[in-house]
C-alpha positions in Angstrom: 14.2 28.1 -9.0 16.1 25.2 -7.3 14.3 21.9 -6.4 13.4 21.7 -2.8 14.2 18.5 -0.8 11.1 16.3 -0.2 9.3 17.5 2.9 10.0 21.2 2.5 7.8 24.0 1.2 8.6 27.5 -0.1 6.2 30.3 0.7 6.4 33.4 -1.4 9.3 35.6 -0.2 10.4 33.2 2.6 13.1 30.6 3.0 12.0 26.9 2.6 10.5 25.5 5.7 10.2 21.9 6.8 6.7 20.5 6.9 5.2 19.8 10.3 4.5 16.2 11.3 0.8 16.6 10.4 1.5 18.4 7.1 4.0 15.6 6.1 1.4 13.0 7.0 -1.3 14.6 4.8 1.2 15.0 2.0 2.1 11.3 2.3 -1.6 10.2 2.2 -2.1 12.2 -1.0 1.1 10.9 -2.6 0.1 7.3 -1.9 -3.4 7.8 -3.4 -2.0 9.5 -6.5 0.6 6.7 -6.9 -1.9 3.9 -6.8 -4.5 5.8 -8.8 -2.1 6.2 -11.7 -1.6 2.5 -12.2 -4.6 1.6 -14.4 -7.9 3.0 -15.7 -8.7 6.7 -15.2 -5.9 8.6 -13.6 -6.9 10.3 -10.4 -9.3 7.6 -9.3 -8.8 4.2 -7.7 -10.2 1.2 -9.7 -11.2 -1.9 -7.7 -7.8 -3.5 -8.4 -5.9 -0.3 -7.4 -7.9 -0.1 -4.2 -7.3 -3.7 -3.3 -3.6 -3.3 -4.0 -3.4 -0.1 -1.9 -5.1 -1.8 1.0 -3.0 -4.9 0.7 0.3 -3.0 0.6 -0.4 0.2 2.7 -3.2 -0.8 5.1 -2.7 -4.5 5.9 -3.0 -4.0 9.7 -5.8 -1.5 9.9 -8.0 -3.3 7.2 -7.2 -6.9 8.2 -10.7 -7.5 9.7 -12.6 -6.2 6.6 -14.4 -9.3 5.3 -14.9 -7.9 1.7 -12.9 -5.2 0.1 -15.4 -5.1 -2.8 -18.2 -4.3 -0.3 -16.0 -1.7 1.5 -15.2 0.0 -1.9 -18.9 -0.1 -2.8 -19.7 1.6 0.5 -17.2 4.3 -0.1 -18.1 4.8 -3.7 -20.9 7.4 -3.2 -21.4 8.2 -6.9 -21.5 4.5 -7.8 -19.1 4.8 -10.7 -17.0 1.8 -9.5 -14.0 4.0 -8.9 -12.9 6.0 -5.8 -12.1 9.7 -6.2 -9.9 11.2 -3.6 -12.9 12.5 -1.6 -14.4 9.1 -1.4 -11.0 7.6 -0.4 -10.7 10.3 2.3 -13.8 8.9 3.9 -11.9 5.7 4.5 -8.9 7.6 6.0 -11.4 9.4 8.4 -13.0 6.1 9.4 -9.5 4.6 10.1 -8.4 7.7 12.0 -11.5 7.5 14.2 -10.8 3.9 15.0 -7.3 4.7 16.0 -8.5 7.5 18.2 -11.1 5.2 19.9 -8.3 2.6 20.5 -6.0 5.2 22.0 -8.9 6.5 24.2 -9.7 3.0 25.4 -6.1 2.4 26.5 -6.0 5.4 28.8 
């Protein structure tokens, strides 16, 4: 089967379709997590260093007012293993999305 261009999906028995804007955004979030999680330590989880690097490079504006990334990571790390699984990281994405929504609502 031929490789599909990035951003397209093939459903059984159909032609490739382009991802919607929301689907592409979700796929991008997962890709960023997986990329950073693969850099050191256990693959599939973010170490403290990987989390700090991800925030520094990918969330510099939305996380600029967080006083301590160590404390934020600890808050997200529900099983206290000093790593963030995707579900734990997703809590941060949800918090940031809620903040964006509140900002947009306040500007109306």
